[in-house]
N, C-alpha and C positions, 0 to 999 in steps of 0.2 A: 504494500500500500504506500505508494509514493506520489499519488496524484490526489487532487481534491475528490470529494464524495466517496472516499474509500476504495477507489478503483485502481487497478494496476495501470501502468503506462499504456499498454497496448489496448486495453478496454476503453480507457478514457478517450483515446483518439480514434476509436472505431466509430465511423459515421452512425449516428442514431442512438448510440449507447448512452452517452453522457446526458442527453436530453431526457432520458427516462429516470434519472436520479436528481432530486432537488439539491440545491446548493446547501452545504452545511456551514457556510461562512456566516458569522454573526454580522458581517458588514455587507452582505448581499442585499440588494434592494429588490423587493418583491411587489407584485401587484400591478394593477392597471396604471398606465401613465408613469412608469418608472424610468422613462428615458431610453430604455434599451430597445424599444421597438418603435417603428414609425407607424403612427396611427392616423387615420383620416380626421380632419377637423369636422365638427358637427356641421350639417348643411346650413343651419340658420341659427342665429343667436336667440336667446330667450329673454323675455322681459320680466320673468318671474324674479322677485327680490329674494335675497338669501333667506332661508328658512326651510321648513319641512317639505314644501312643494319643490323647492330648488334641489333638495337632496334626492327627491324622487326622479327628477330630470337627470341628475348626474348619474344615478343608478341605471337609468335607461341607456344613457350614452355609454357607460361602461359595459353593459351587456351587449351592445352593438359593436364594441371594440373601437369606439371613437375616442378622441381626446375629451377630457372631462369639461374643459372650459373653452368657450368661443370668445374671440376678441371683443365681440359686440354684446356679450352677456351683461345684464343689469347687475350693478355692484352695490346699489343702495336701495 
C-alpha cells in the first residue's frame, strides 16, 4: 500500500479502478460545486430572496448537476 485509498501502485493507475474508491484524505473537497468538475450554469437567474425557497432552488440545481449560483440571482 503505497498509493492513496489503500491501493497498490498498479491498481491505483489502472483506468477505472481509483474512481471506485473514495478519497481518504481529510483535505479532499467533496460534493457539488467543489471546483473539480465543470458544470453548466443555470439557464436563468432566480428572483427568489435567500431563505427556504432559495434552498429548494439550489437543491434542484444540484440535482440537475448545474452550478448552484447564477450571476443574476437575487442576493437581498
